[in-house]
Backbone and ligand atoms as CSV (ligand in chain L), in Angstrom:
chain,resi,resn,atom,element,x,y,z
A,1,MET,N,N,15.468,-12.384,-2.828
A,1,MET,CA,C,15.952,-11.510,-1.760
A,1,MET,C,C,16.332,-12.353,-0.540
A,2,PRO,N,N,17.497,-12.084,0.063
A,2,PRO,CA,C,17.863,-12.843,1.272
A,2,PRO,C,C,16.891,-12.554,2.411
A,3,ALA,N,N,16.663,-13.550,3.260
A,3,ALA,CA,C,15.642,-13.437,4.302
A,3,ALA,C,C,15.943,-12.301,5.275
A,4,ASP,N,N,17.202,-11.969,5.448
A,4,ASP,CA,C,17.562,-10.993,6.486
A,4,ASP,C,C,17.759,-9.581,5.930
A,5,LEU,N,N,17.437,-9.395,4.668
A,5,LEU,CA,C,17.646,-8.061,4.081
A,5,LEU,C,C,16.702,-7.052,4.720
A,6,GLU,N,N,17.275,-5.948,5.137
A,6,GLU,CA,C,16.480,-4.892,5.772
A,6,GLU,C,C,15.861,-3.997,4.702
A,7,LEU,N,N,14.548,-3.825,4.775
A,7,LEU,CA,C,13.867,-2.924,3.842
A,7,LEU,C,C,13.578,-1.605,4.542
A,8,ASN,N,N,13.707,-0.526,3.818
A,8,ASN,CA,C,13.401,0.783,4.381
A,8,ASN,C,C,12.212,1.402,3.663
A,9,LEU,N,N,11.446,2.185,4.397
A,9,LEU,CA,C,10.288,2.854,3.807
A,9,LEU,C,C,10.728,3.929,2.825
A,10,THR,N,N,10.049,3.967,1.691
A,10,THR,CA,C,10.236,5.035,0.710
A,10,THR,C,C,9.182,6.091,0.992
A,11,LEU,N,N,9.628,7.298,1.280
A,11,LEU,CA,C,8.693,8.353,1.677
A,11,LEU,C,C,8.423,9.323,0.533
A,12,TYR,N,N,7.244,9.927,0.564
A,12,TYR,CA,C,6.898,11.037,-0.312
A,12,TYR,C,C,7.931,12.133,-0.121
A,13,PRO,N,N,8.405,12.813,-1.154
A,13,PRO,CA,C,7.997,12.755,-2.567
A,13,PRO,C,C,8.952,11.963,-3.476
A,14,SER,N,N,9.497,10.862,-2.980
A,14,SER,CA,C,10.401,10.087,-3.829
A,14,SER,C,C,9.732,9.750,-5.170
A,15,PRO,N,N,10.420,10.016,-6.278
A,15,PRO,CA,C,9.819,9.713,-7.593
A,15,PRO,C,C,9.571,8.219,-7.790
A,16,PHE,N,N,10.242,7.390,-6.981
A,16,PHE,CA,C,10.014,5.944,-7.084
A,16,PHE,C,C,8.540,5.604,-6.843
A,17,LEU,N,N,7.885,6.381,-5.978
A,17,LEU,CA,C,6.474,6.134,-5.646
A,17,LEU,C,C,5.546,6.458,-6.807
A,18,ARG,N,N,6.079,7.125,-7.833
A,18,ARG,CA,C,5.271,7.527,-8.989
A,18,ARG,C,C,5.352,6.548,-10.143
A,19,ARG,N,N,6.176,5.526,-9.994
A,19,ARG,CA,C,6.315,4.552,-11.085
A,19,ARG,C,C,5.126,3.602,-11.113
A,20,VAL,N,N,4.835,3.073,-12.292
A,20,VAL,CA,C,3.853,1.988,-12.401
A,20,VAL,C,C,4.620,0.691,-12.201
A,21,ALA,N,N,4.235,-0.083,-11.187
A,21,ALA,CA,C,5.002,-1.280,-10.830
A,21,ALA,C,C,4.779,-2.398,-11.847
A,22,PRO,N,N,5.842,-3.075,-12.260
A,22,PRO,CA,C,5.710,-4.161,-13.235
A,22,PRO,C,C,5.224,-5.483,-12.618
A,23,VAL,N,N,4.625,-6.286,-13.476
A,23,VAL,CA,C,4.038,-7.581,-13.096
A,23,VAL,C,C,5.107,-8.520,-12.517
A,24,VAL,N,N,4.723,-9.244,-11.478
A,24,VAL,CA,C,5.588,-10.277,-10.900
A,24,VAL,C,C,5.477,-11.539,-11.753
A,25,LYS,N,N,6.615,-12.070,-12.190
A,25,LYS,CA,C,6.588,-13.259,-13.050
A,25,LYS,C,C,7.194,-14.477,-12.377
A,26,THR,N,N,7.993,-14.267,-11.341
A,26,THR,CA,C,8.698,-15.372,-10.691
A,26,THR,C,C,8.143,-15.600,-9.292
A,27,PHE,N,N,7.609,-16.792,-9.072
A,27,PHE,CA,C,7.061,-17.158,-7.764
A,27,PHE,C,C,8.023,-18.148,-7.118
A,28,ASP,N,N,8.952,-17.628,-6.312
A,28,ASP,CA,C,9.998,-18.496,-5.753
A,28,ASP,C,C,10.228,-18.150,-4.276
A,29,GLU,N,N,11.273,-18.740,-3.709
A,29,GLU,CA,C,11.600,-18.481,-2.300
A,29,GLU,C,C,11.897,-16.995,-2.083
A,30,GLY,N,N,12.513,-16.387,-3.088
A,30,GLY,CA,C,12.843,-14.961,-2.996
A,30,GLY,C,C,11.596,-14.120,-2.797
A,31,LEU,N,N,10.511,-14.468,-3.501
A,31,LEU,CA,C,9.251,-13.725,-3.361
A,31,LEU,C,C,8.676,-13.926,-1.958
A,32,LYS,N,N,8.761,-15.173,-1.466
A,32,LYS,CA,C,8.263,-15.453,-0.102
A,32,LYS,C,C,9.049,-14.641,0.936
A,33,ASN,N,N,10.366,-14.561,0.743
A,33,ASN,CA,C,11.190,-13.768,1.665
A,33,ASN,C,C,10.828,-12.293,1.590
A,34,THR,N,N,10.564,-11.811,0.378
A,34,THR,CA,C,10.166,-10.414,0.202
A,34,THR,C,C,8.880,-10.139,0.973
A,35,VAL,N,N,7.912,-11.068,0.869
A,35,VAL,CA,C,6.643,-10.915,1.585
A,35,VAL,C,C,6.877,-10.864,3.094
A,36,THR,N,N,7.709,-11.773,3.602
A,36,THR,CA,C,8.015,-11.795,5.039
A,36,THR,C,C,8.629,-10.475,5.480
A,37,ASN,N,N,9.561,-9.973,4.684
A,37,ASN,CA,C,10.224,-8.703,5.027
A,37,ASN,C,C,9.258,-7.527,4.957
A,38,MET,N,N,8.372,-7.543,3.966
A,38,MET,CA,C,7.402,-6.445,3.848
A,38,MET,C,C,6.418,-6.456,5.015
A,39,LEU,N,N,5.973,-7.653,5.420
A,39,LEU,CA,C,5.065,-7.740,6.572
A,39,LEU,C,C,5.753,-7.167,7.814
A,40,GLU,N,N,7.037,-7.465,7.965
A,40,GLU,CA,C,7.795,-6.965,9.112
A,40,GLU,C,C,7.809,-5.431,9.123
A,41,VAL,N,N,8.099,-4.836,7.971
A,41,VAL,CA,C,8.128,-3.364,7.874
A,41,VAL,C,C,6.752,-2.790,8.201
A,42,MET,N,N,5.699,-3.448,7.669
A,42,MET,CA,C,4.334,-2.979,7.900
A,42,MET,C,C,4.006,-2.985,9.402
A,43,TYR,N,N,4.269,-4.106,10.063
A,43,TYR,CA,C,3.951,-4.211,11.496
A,43,TYR,C,C,4.791,-3.238,12.321
A,44,LYS,N,N,6.084,-3.168,11.989
A,44,LYS,CA,C,7.003,-2.318,12.753
A,44,LYS,C,C,6.569,-0.858,12.723
A,45,ASN,N,N,5.959,-0.461,11.615
A,45,ASN,CA,C,5.552,0.938,11.455
A,45,ASN,C,C,4.072,1.166,11.741
A,46,GLY,N,N,3.408,0.130,12.269
A,46,GLY,CA,C,2.013,0.291,12.675
A,46,GLY,C,C,1.040,0.426,11.511
A,47,GLY,N,N,1.375,-0.189,10.367
A,47,GLY,CA,C,0.505,-0.096,9.198
A,47,GLY,C,C,-0.458,-1.267,9.107
A,48,VAL,N,N,-1.446,-1.132,8.227
A,48,VAL,CA,C,-2.384,-2.214,7.939
A,48,VAL,C,C,-2.227,-2.712,6.500
A,49,GLY,N,N,-1.374,-2.036,5.726
A,49,GLY,CA,C,-1.110,-2.442,4.346
A,49,GLY,C,C,0.175,-1.811,3.860
A,50,LEU,N,N,0.833,-2.502,2.932
A,50,LEU,CA,C,2.089,-1.974,2.379
A,50,LEU,C,C,2.224,-2.488,0.948
A,51,ALA,N,N,2.567,-1.565,0.046
A,51,ALA,CA,C,2.804,-1.936,-1.348
A,51,ALA,C,C,4.308,-1.962,-1.600
A,52,ALA,N,N,4.748,-2.878,-2.473
A,52,ALA,CA,C,6.181,-3.062,-2.711
A,52,ALA,C,C,6.915,-1.753,-3.044
A,53,PRO,N,N,6.342,-0.859,-3.866
A,53,PRO,CA,C,7.071,0.389,-4.155
A,53,PRO,C,C,7.373,1.220,-2.909
A,54,GLN,N,N,6.600,1.021,-1.843
A,54,GLN,CA,C,6.830,1.780,-0.610
A,54,GLN,C,C,8.083,1.330,0.131
A,55,VAL,N,N,8.661,0.207,-0.291
A,55,VAL,CA,C,9.956,-0.225,0.255
A,55,VAL,C,C,10.960,-0.355,-0.893
A,56,GLY,N,N,10.743,0.432,-1.934
A,56,GLY,CA,C,11.724,0.518,-3.012
A,56,GLY,C,C,11.782,-0.698,-3.922
A,57,LEU,N,N,10.725,-1.504,-3.937
A,57,LEU,CA,C,10.723,-2.707,-4.782
A,57,LEU,C,C,9.781,-2.521,-5.958
A,58,ASP,N,N,10.296,-2.850,-7.127
A,58,ASP,CA,C,9.572,-2.635,-8.373
A,58,ASP,C,C,8.733,-3.879,-8.698
A,59,LEU,N,N,7.693,-4.100,-7.917
A,59,LEU,CA,C,6.873,-5.315,-8.045
A,59,LEU,C,C,5.403,-4.979,-7.797
A,60,ARG,N,N,4.518,-5.674,-8.536
A,60,ARG,CA,C,3.081,-5.548,-8.241
A,60,ARG,C,C,2.745,-6.520,-7.107
A,61,LEU,N,N,2.959,-6.048,-5.906
A,61,LEU,CA,C,2.849,-6.903,-4.724
A,61,LEU,C,C,2.372,-6.073,-3.536
A,62,LEU,N,N,1.344,-6.602,-2.832
A,62,LEU,CA,C,0.807,-5.935,-1.642
A,62,LEU,C,C,0.769,-6.906,-0.475
A,63,VAL,N,N,1.047,-6.405,0.707
A,63,VAL,CA,C,0.767,-7.175,1.922
A,63,VAL,C,C,-0.191,-6.354,2.778
A,64,ILE,N,N,-1.139,-7.047,3.399
A,64,ILE,CA,C,-2.214,-6.393,4.155
A,64,ILE,C,C,-2.515,-7.218,5.405
A,65,ASN,N,N,-2.814,-6.522,6.499
A,65,ASN,CA,C,-3.472,-7.165,7.639
A,65,ASN,C,C,-4.330,-6.082,8.274
A,66,GLU,N,N,-5.632,-6.190,8.082
A,66,GLU,CA,C,-6.496,-5.090,8.527
A,66,GLU,C,C,-6.485,-4.928,10.041
A,67,THR,N,N,-6.028,-5.952,10.780
A,67,THR,CA,C,-5.942,-5.808,12.237
A,67,THR,C,C,-4.668,-5.050,12.634
A,68,GLY,N,N,-3.673,-5.039,11.761
A,68,GLY,CA,C,-2.394,-4.404,12.102
A,68,GLY,C,C,-1.643,-5.143,13.201
A,69,ASP,N,N,-2.128,-6.327,13.560
A,69,ASP,CA,C,-1.588,-7.077,14.703
A,69,ASP,C,C,-0.841,-8.307,14.193
A,70,ARG,N,N,0.475,-8.347,14.441
A,70,ARG,CA,C,1.294,-9.455,13.922
A,70,ARG,C,C,0.920,-10.807,14.523
A,71,GLU,N,N,0.242,-10.773,15.666
A,71,GLU,CA,C,-0.196,-12.033,16.286
A,71,GLU,C,C,-1.388,-12.631,15.517
A,72,LYS,N,N,-2.139,-11.783,14.843
A,72,LYS,CA,C,-3.340,-12.242,14.132
A,72,LYS,C,C,-2.999,-12.539,12.677
A,73,THR,N,N,-2.220,-13.595,12.489
A,73,THR,CA,C,-1.723,-13.922,11.147
A,73,THR,C,C,-2.859,-14.345,10.220
A,74,GLU,N,N,-4.008,-14.750,10.793
A,74,GLU,CA,C,-5.149,-15.132,9.946
A,74,GLU,C,C,-5.679,-13.927,9.168
A,75,GLY,N,N,-5.323,-12.720,9.613
A,75,GLY,CA,C,-5.746,-11.510,8.902
A,75,GLY,C,C,-4.826,-11.126,7.755
A,76,GLU,N,N,-3.720,-11.857,7.602
A,76,GLU,CA,C,-2.752,-11.487,6.562
A,76,GLU,C,C,-3.254,-11.847,5.167
A,77,LEU,N,N,-3.074,-10.898,4.273
A,77,LEU,CA,C,-3.483,-11.081,2.887
A,77,LEU,C,C,-2.323,-10.628,2.003
A,78,VAL,N,N,-1.876,-11.531,1.136
A,78,VAL,CA,C,-0.790,-11.211,0.204
A,78,VAL,C,C,-1.385,-11.227,-1.195
A,79,LEU,N,N,-1.287,-10.119,-1.896
A,79,LEU,CA,C,-1.851,-10.019,-3.248
A,79,LEU,C,C,-0.724,-9.741,-4.236
A,80,VAL,N,N,-0.538,-10.676,-5.168
A,80,VAL,CA,C,0.456,-10.515,-6.219
A,80,VAL,C,C,-0.298,-10.216,-7.514
A,81,ASN,N,N,0.168,-9.221,-8.238
A,81,ASN,CA,C,-0.450,-8.800,-9.505
A,81,ASN,C,C,-1.954,-8.538,-9.385
A,82,PRO,N,N,-2.368,-7.799,-8.365
A,82,PRO,CA,C,-3.816,-7.560,-8.193
A,82,PRO,C,C,-4.378,-6.569,-9.209
A,83,THR,N,N,-5.633,-6.797,-9.591
A,83,THR,CA,C,-6.375,-5.795,-10.356
A,83,THR,C,C,-7.787,-5.743,-9.787
A,84,ILE,N,N,-8.367,-4.555,-9.804
A,84,ILE,CA,C,-9.755,-4.400,-9.371
A,84,ILE,C,C,-10.630,-4.646,-10.593
A,85,THR,N,N,-11.501,-5.639,-10.507
A,85,THR,CA,C,-12.332,-5.994,-11.654
A,85,THR,C,C,-13.679,-5.274,-11.623
A,86,SER,N,N,-14.124,-4.859,-10.431
A,86,SER,CA,C,-15.300,-3.989,-10.371
A,86,SER,C,C,-15.333,-3.236,-9.056
A,87,ARG,N,N,-15.948,-2.088,-9.116
A,87,ARG,CA,C,-16.161,-1.276,-7.915
A,87,ARG,C,C,-17.666,-1.133,-7.745
A,88,LYS,N,N,-18.116,-1.301,-6.490
A,88,LYS,CA,C,-19.563,-1.272,-6.240
A,88,LYS,C,C,-19.860,-0.479,-4.991
A,89,GLY,N,N,-21.133,-0.218,-4.818
A,89,GLY,CA,C,-21.592,0.380,-3.570
A,89,GLY,C,C,-21.440,1.878,-3.557
A,90,GLU,N,N,-21.859,2.439,-2.453
A,90,GLU,CA,C,-21.827,3.879,-2.259
A,90,GLU,C,C,-20.399,4.362,-2.127
A,91,ASN,N,N,-20.155,5.567,-2.615
A,91,ASN,CA,C,-18.886,6.201,-2.306
A,91,ASN,C,C,-18.939,6.704,-0.873
A,92,THR,N,N,-17.954,6.305,-0.071
A,92,THR,CA,C,-17.930,6.775,1.312
A,92,THR,C,C,-16.622,7.500,1.574
A,93,LEU,N,N,-16.709,8.468,2.494
A,93,LEU,CA,C,-15.523,9.214,2.919
A,93,LEU,C,C,-14.983,8.561,4.178
A,94,HIS,N,N,-13.673,8.339,4.217
A,94,HIS,CA,C,-13.072,7.769,5.419
A,94,HIS,C,C,-11.652,8.275,5.532
A,95,GLU,N,N,-11.198,8.471,6.760
A,95,GLU,CA,C,-9.838,8.966,6.959
A,95,GLU,C,C,-8.820,7.879,6.603
A,96,GLU,N,N,-7.810,8.261,5.855
A,96,GLU,CA,C,-6.731,7.335,5.494
A,96,GLU,C,C,-5.387,7.923,5.893
A,97,GLY,N,N,-4.492,7.028,6.271
A,97,GLY,CA,C,-3.100,7.385,6.456
A,97,GLY,C,C,-2.276,6.581,5.477
A,98,CYS,N,N,-0.965,6.774,5.483
A,98,CYS,CA,C,-0.103,6.069,4.543
A,98,CYS,C,C,1.302,6.054,5.118
A,99,LEU,N,N,1.958,4.893,5.078
A,99,LEU,CA,C,3.307,4.796,5.656
A,99,LEU,C,C,4.314,5.666,4.899
A,100,SER,N,N,3.984,6.064,3.676
A,100,SER,CA,C,4.868,6.958,2.916
A,100,SER,C,C,4.615,8.431,3.241
A,101,PHE,N,N,3.589,8.682,4.075
A,101,PHE,CA,C,3.240,10.051,4.507
A,101,PHE,C,C,3.078,10.060,6.030
A,102,PRO,N,N,4.182,9.899,6.782
A,102,PRO,CA,C,4.038,9.790,8.232
A,102,PRO,C,C,3.299,10.993,8.829
A,103,ASP,N,N,2.396,10.694,9.741
A,103,ASP,CA,C,1.653,11.720,10.493
A,103,ASP,C,C,0.712,12.566,9.637
A,104,ILE,N,N,0.379,12.092,8.446
A,104,ILE,CA,C,-0.558,12.834,7.600
A,104,ILE,C,C,-1.811,11.974,7.393
A,105,TYR,N,N,-2.965,12.609,7.596
A,105,TYR,CA,C,-4.236,11.899,7.427
A,105,TYR,C,C,-5.166,12.745,6.589
A,106,ALA,N,N,-5.995,12.075,5.795
A,106,ALA,CA,C,-6.922,12.810,4.950
A,106,ALA,C,C,-8.154,11.961,4.683
A,107,GLU,N,N,-9.272,12.643,4.518
A,107,GLU,CA,C,-10.518,11.963,4.164
A,107,GLU,C,C,-10.486,11.640,2.669
A,108,VAL,N,N,-10.700,10.366,2.349
A,108,VAL,CA,C,-10.668,9.963,0.940
A,108,VAL,C,C,-11.995,9.292,0.599
A,109,SER,N,N,-12.540,9.657,-0.552
A,109,SER,CA,C,-13.793,9.070,-1.017
A,109,SER,C,C,-13.490,7.863,-1.901
A,110,ARG,N,N,-14.070,6.720,-1.562
A,110,ARG,CA,C,-13.912,5.509,-2.380
A,110,ARG,C,C,-15.210,4.713,-2.337
A,111,PRO,N,N,-15.474,3.924,-3.375
A,111,PRO,CA,C,-16.628,3.028,-3.308
A,111,PRO,C,C,-16.432,1.988,-2.201
A,112,ASP,N,N,-17.531,1.610,-1.569
A,112,ASP,CA,C,-17.451,0.733,-0.396
A,112,ASP,C,C,-16.961,-0.667,-0.749
A,113,ALA,N,N,-17.337,-1.175,-1.906
A,113,ALA,CA,C,-17.033,-2.577,-2.228
A,113,ALA,C,C,-16.250,-2.684,-3.532
A,114,CYS,N,N,-15.458,-3.741,-3.621
A,114,CYS,CA,C,-14.755,-4.000,-4.887
A,114,CYS,C,C,-14.506,-5.499,-5.025
A,115,THR,N,N,-14.341,-5.926,-6.249
A,115,THR,CA,C,-13.893,-7.292,-6.481
A,115,THR,C,C,-12.486,-7.229,-7.060
A,116,VAL,N,N,-11.660,-8.146,-6.591
A,116,VAL,CA,C,-10.233,-8.118,-6.921
A,116,VAL,C,C,-9.797,-9.479,-7.444
A,117,LYS,N,N,-9.050,-9.413,-8.516
A,117,LYS,CA,C,-8.419,-10.607,-9.069
A,117,LYS,C,C,-6.930,-10.493,-8.792
A,118,ALA,N,N,-6.328,-11.572,-8.287
A,118,ALA,CA,C,-4.898,-11.509,-7.963
A,118,ALA,C,C,-4.332,-12.918,-7.949
A,119,GLN,N,N,-3.045,-13.012,-7.604
A,119,GLN,CA,C,-2.430,-14.312,-7.356
A,119,GLN,C,C,-1.903,-14.317,-5.920
A,120,ASP,N,N,-1.790,-15.504,-5.333
A,120,ASP,CA,C,-1.163,-15.581,-4.016
A,120,ASP,C,C,0.347,-15.751,-4.217
A,121,VAL,N,N,1.060,-15.936,-3.116
A,121,VAL,CA,C,2.526,-15.946,-3.186
A,121,VAL,C,C,3.069,-17.161,-3.963
A,122,THR,N,N,2.202,-18.186,-4.154
A,122,THR,CA,C,2.626,-19.348,-4.941
A,122,THR,C,C,2.226,-19.217,-6.411
A,123,GLY,N,N,1.455,-18.178,-6.732
A,123,GLY,CA,C,1.006,-17.975,-8.111
A,123,GLY,C,C,-0.415,-18.443,-8.359
A,124,ALA,N,N,-1.061,-19.037,-7.347
A,124,ALA,CA,C,-2.444,-19.511,-7.497
A,124,ALA,C,C,-3.409,-18.329,-7.604
A,125,ALA,N,N,-4.462,-18.528,-8.406
A,125,ALA,CA,C,-5.426,-17.444,-8.652
A,125,ALA,C,C,-6.285,-17.175,-7.421
A,126,LEU,N,N,-6.554,-15.889,-7.187
A,126,LEU,CA,C,-7.438,-15.457,-6.108
A,126,LEU,C,C,-8.518,-14.563,-6.698
A,127,ASN,N,N,-9.744,-14.770,-6.258
A,127,ASN,CA,C,-10.833,-13.858,-6.614
A,127,ASN,C,C,-11.525,-13.458,-5.324
A,128,LEU,N,N,-11.495,-12.166,-5.022
A,128,LEU,CA,C,-11.992,-11.715,-3.734
A,128,LEU,C,C,-13.092,-10.680,-3.899
A,129,GLU,N,N,-14.128,-10.797,-3.064
A,129,GLU,CA,C,-15.154,-9.759,-2.977
A,129,GLU,C,C,-14.951,-9.075,-1.644
A,130,LEU,N,N,-14.650,-7.792,-1.688
A,130,LEU,CA,C,-14.283,-7.084,-0.468
A,130,LEU,C,C,-15.231,-5.935,-0.199
A,131,THR,N,N,-15.474,-5.693,1.107
A,131,THR,CA,C,-16.281,-4.539,1.507
A,131,THR,C,C,-15.609,-3.883,2.709
A,132,GLY,N,N,-16.076,-2.692,3.028
A,132,GLY,CA,C,-15.664,-2.025,4.263
A,132,GLY,C,C,-14.185,-1.691,4.309
A,133,PHE,N,N,-13.601,-1.824,5.490
A,133,PHE,CA,C,-12.214,-1.392,5.719
A,133,PHE,C,C,-11.233,-2.137,4.818
A,134,LEU,N,N,-11.427,-3.463,4.682
A,134,LEU,CA,C,-10.495,-4.244,3.858
A,134,LEU,C,C,-10.536,-3.800,2.391
A,135,SER,N,N,-11.738,-3.520,1.898
A,135,SER,CA,C,-11.892,-3.012,0.529
A,135,SER,C,C,-11.162,-1.686,0.369
A,136,ARG,N,N,-11.265,-0.839,1.373
A,136,ARG,CA,C,-10.597,0.464,1.332
A,136,ARG,C,C,-9.077,0.293,1.333
A,137,ILE,N,N,-8.564,-0.580,2.196
A,137,ILE,CA,C,-7.104,-0.794,2.247
A,137,ILE,C,C,-6.604,-1.280,0.894
A,138,VAL,N,N,-7.292,-2.271,0.327
A,138,VAL,CA,C,-6.856,-2.822,-0.961
A,138,VAL,C,C,-6.873,-1.735,-2.036
A,139,GLN,N,N,-7.900,-0.909,-2.056
A,139,GLN,CA,C,-7.962,0.172,-3.059
A,139,GLN,C,C,-6.837,1.177,-2.862
A,140,HIS,N,N,-6.527,1.501,-1.601
A,140,HIS,CA,C,-5.424,2.422,-1.305
A,140,HIS,C,C,-4.093,1.819,-1.772
A,141,GLU,N,N,-3.866,0.559,-1.408
A,141,GLU,CA,C,-2.578,-0.072,-1.749
A,141,GLU,C,C,-2.448,-0.281,-3.256
A,142,LEU,N,N,-3.554,-0.607,-3.891
A,142,LEU,CA,C,-3.508,-0.803,-5.344
A,142,LEU,C,C,-3.168,0.499,-6.073
A,143,ASP,N,N,-3.612,1.615,-5.525
A,143,ASP,CA,C,-3.216,2.920,-6.074
A,143,ASP,C,C,-1.693,3.020,-6.171
A,144,HIS,N,N,-1.003,2.531,-5.129
A,144,HIS,CA,C,0.464,2.622,-5.108
A,144,HIS,C,C,1.088,1.937,-6.319
A,145,LEU,N,N,0.489,0.855,-6.778
A,145,LEU,CA,C,1.060,0.105,-7.907
A,145,LEU,C,C,0.913,0.880,-9.207
A,146,GLU,N,N,0.015,1.885,-9.193
A,146,GLU,CA,C,-0.179,2.749,-10.365
A,146,GLU,C,C,0.498,4.102,-10.188
A,147,GLY,N,N,1.209,4.269,-9.085
A,147,GLY,CA,C,1.887,5.546,-8.840
A,147,GLY,C,C,0.964,6.640,-8.337
A,148,ILE,N,N,-0.216,6.240,-7.828
A,148,ILE,CA,C,-1.188,7.212,-7.287
A,148,ILE,C,C,-1.033,7.252,-5.765
A,149,LEU,N,N,-0.991,8.463,-5.224
A,149,LEU,CA,C,-0.692,8.624,-3.808
A,149,LEU,C,C,-1.792,9.363,-3.052
A,150,LEU,N,N,-1.737,9.222,-1.726
A,150,LEU,CA,C,-2.714,9.863,-0.834
A,150,LEU,C,C,-2.890,11.340,-1.177
A,151,VAL,N,N,-1.785,12.013,-1.472
A,151,VAL,CA,C,-1.843,13.453,-1.745
A,151,VAL,C,C,-2.711,13.748,-2.977
A,152,ASP,N,N,-2.786,12.793,-3.907
A,152,ASP,CA,C,-3.605,12.971,-5.122
A,152,ASP,C,C,-5.100,12.839,-4.830
A,153,ARG,N,N,-5.413,12.125,-3.762
A,153,ARG,CA,C,-6.817,11.844,-3.412
A,153,ARG,C,C,-7.369,12.825,-2.386
A,154,MET,N,N,-6.500,13.720,-1.880
A,154,MET,CA,C,-6.914,14.648,-0.832
A,154,MET,C,C,-7.774,15.767,-1.383
A,155,SER,N,N,-8.686,16.227,-0.546
A,155,SER,CA,C,-9.443,17.435,-0.894
A,155,SER,C,C,-8.500,18.633,-0.756
A,156,ALA,N,N,-8.890,19.732,-1.363
A,156,ALA,CA,C,-8.092,20.963,-1.254
A,156,ALA,C,C,-7.951,21.372,0.216
A,157,GLY,N,N,-9.023,21.165,0.973
A,157,GLY,CA,C,-9.000,21.530,2.388
A,157,GLY,C,C,-7.994,20.701,3.175
A,158,ASP,N,N,-7.971,19.386,2.904
A,158,ASP,CA,C,-7.024,18.504,3.600
A,158,ASP,C,C,-5.580,18.818,3.188
A,159,LYS,N,N,-5.415,19.220,1.925
A,159,LYS,CA,C,-4.073,19.563,1.448
A,159,LYS,C,C,-3.559,20.808,2.187
A,160,LEU,N,N,-4.481,21.721,2.374
A,160,LEU,CA,C,-4.129,22.959,3.086
A,160,LEU,C,C,-3.815,22.655,4.551
A,161,ARG,N,N,-4.660,21.837,5.148
A,161,ARG,CA,C,-4.498,21.482,6.557
A,161,ARG,C,C,-3.169,20.755,6.794
A,162,ASN,N,N,-2.751,19.957,5.796
A,162,ASN,CA,C,-1.522,19.167,5.923
A,162,ASN,C,C,-0.320,19.840,5.252
A,163,ARG,N,N,-0.478,21.111,4.877
A,163,ARG,CA,C,0.540,21.764,4.055
A,163,ARG,C,C,1.919,21.752,4.714
A,164,ALA,N,N,1.975,22.073,6.013
A,164,ALA,CA,C,3.267,22.148,6.696
A,164,ALA,C,C,3.932,20.776,6.744
A,165,ALA,N,N,3.140,19.740,7.048
A,165,ALA,CA,C,3.693,18.378,7.132
A,165,ALA,C,C,4.172,17.895,5.763
A,166,LEU,N,N,3.430,18.227,4.716
A,166,LEU,CA,C,3.829,17.844,3.353
A,166,LEU,C,C,5.127,18.557,2.963
A,167,GLN,N,N,5.207,19.844,3.309
A,167,GLN,CA,C,6.415,20.617,2.982
A,167,GLN,C,C,7.622,20.050,3.726
A,168,GLU,N,N,7.399,19.608,4.957
A,168,GLU,CA,C,8.496,19.045,5.746
A,168,GLU,C,C,9.032,17.780,5.072
A,169,LEU,N,N,8.122,16.964,4.539
A,169,LEU,CA,C,8.555,15.752,3.831
A,169,LEU,C,C,9.382,16.120,2.592
A,170,VAL,N,N,8.942,17.144,1.884
A,170,VAL,CA,C,9.669,17.594,0.684
A,170,VAL,C,C,11.064,18.086,1.091
A,171,ASP,N,N,11.132,18.869,2.161
A,171,ASP,CA,C,12.425,19.402,2.624
A,171,ASP,C,C,13.356,18.271,3.046
A,172,THR,N,N,12.819,17.303,3.789
A,172,THR,CA,C,13.632,16.180,4.249
A,172,THR,C,C,14.156,15.383,3.069
A,173,TYR,N,N,13.284,15.186,2.068
A,173,TYR,CA,C,13.696,14.440,0.875
A,173,TYR,C,C,14.830,15.172,0.164
A,174,LYS,N,N,14.694,16.476,0.004
A,174,LYS,CA,C,15.715,17.267,-0.704
A,174,LYS,C,C,17.049,17.231,0.045
A,175,GLN,N,N,16.976,17.234,1.379
A,175,GLN,CA,C,18.214,17.175,2.177
A,175,GLN,C,C,18.951,15.868,1.968
A,176,GLY,N,N,18.175,14.821,1.699
A,176,GLY,CA,C,18.784,13.493,1.518
A,176,GLY,C,C,19.363,13.264,0.122
A,177,LEU,N,N,19.129,14.180,-0.798
A,177,LEU,CA,C,19.614,13.986,-2.180
A,177,LEU,C,C,21.106,14.277,-2.293
L,1,ZN,ZN,ZN,-0.125,4.278,1.150
């Protein structure tokens, strides 16, 4: 991908968000540029994580910065071909948002800790033990690679509470077809 290519957010209910993203096999300059562009979209939209399908890219690729602050580059985490190898700890409820669901928030139950196997942008192996907010972000973003979305994890009550906002997204999507 050229370094200056503009990526746009893919919003619910685009069927693209429902695809299972295929494995990344090529670790080249193009992948590095894709990561740079995805980080830009994430920061610009005030996110803490972004999965490639959320910008219309068919790749098992996540970018994360739990601080959401572009100045704090030490917080940046790039996960290529991630898989969760174990989930541990108590299930906790925490409010989540999603760049594919603007202005929608819902309480989602997830285990507090997980271990993740992935590759970095050069293809080197990563093994991470995560807890707390970072563990939650990774679990949320990894859902995207399987076509699982915030709306699937919402309680019936949260779905009802967000019904108007969800319908608005559906209407906007249909208008764009
Ligand atoms: Zn999301």
